[in-house]
N, C-alpha and C positions, 0 to 999 in steps of 0.2 A: 570483565577480558576488554574492558572499553580501558579502564588504567596500563594494561599495557598497549595499546593504540592498539587491539584487533580491529573493532569500535568506531563508530566518529559519533553518536548517541543511539538511543532505544528509549522507546515509547512502549508502553506498557498497554492495553487495554482489556479490559475487565468487563464484563456485558454479560456479567452475572456473578456476583461482590458481592463478599462476603463477612466481609467488617460490617456491622452495624452506624448509620449516615452514611457511607458511603453509595457515589452514585454509577450510574450505566456510564462506562464508554465503550462507543465501537469504530472499529478499525477504519474503516472513512472518514470516521468524525477530526479519526489522529492526525491524519495522510491531511485532510486537510486543509490544514491548517501549515502547513508543509506543500505546499502547493511550489512558489518557488522555485524547490529546494527535486520534487519532483522533474519537473519540466528542465532544472538543469539539468540534472541525469540523466537524464533519458533523451533527449534533444540536444540536448550541447556536447556529452560530454559519452556516446551514447551505452549506456547501462543496464544492466538484469532488473524487471521483479516479477517474484517468486513470494505470490498467491496460495496456501492454503487457507483452509478453512473450510465454514460452512459457504451451502449456494449462494445465499443471501448478500450471504456477505463480500460474497468472491464479484456476484453483477453487481454493482452496490461500488467497488473499490473501479470497478472496471471502468464505470459509468463515469470519475472521477479523474479515470488517468487520462481517460477521452477528449474529455472533457480539461485536462488541465493541455498534456499536449498538444490536444490538437485533432483534426480527424484525419488529418494526412500522415500525420506524423506517429497517429497512433498504427495503420497500415501501415506507415514504415515498422513497421516494432514487431507488426503483428509478423510482418514477412518474414523479420531478421530473427522468430524464434528467441528473441528479446522479452518477450511476455510471457510469464507463465504459471500455471497455476493448477491443483488442484487439491476441487470442494467435492464434494460429499453435499447428502441431503439432512440435514438437524431433523 
């Protein structure tokens, strides 16, 4: 899909890697490396943010997005329903 220009970037996080020697990677850690992009898309371009997965991951991602965008901007994002979540207990 990247080759077709449908998506511009893809980052994969595996918290339970199966390959020997692989280390755990968490969604919130990958997102933390993209702080500028998140702020630009969510605050300046009125982007959408979708989180789907375990409750603990969702809470960590939410905290990061609040920190990156700022408390007031995050309230606006939620009010405009641009931050969507589907979380479950793991």
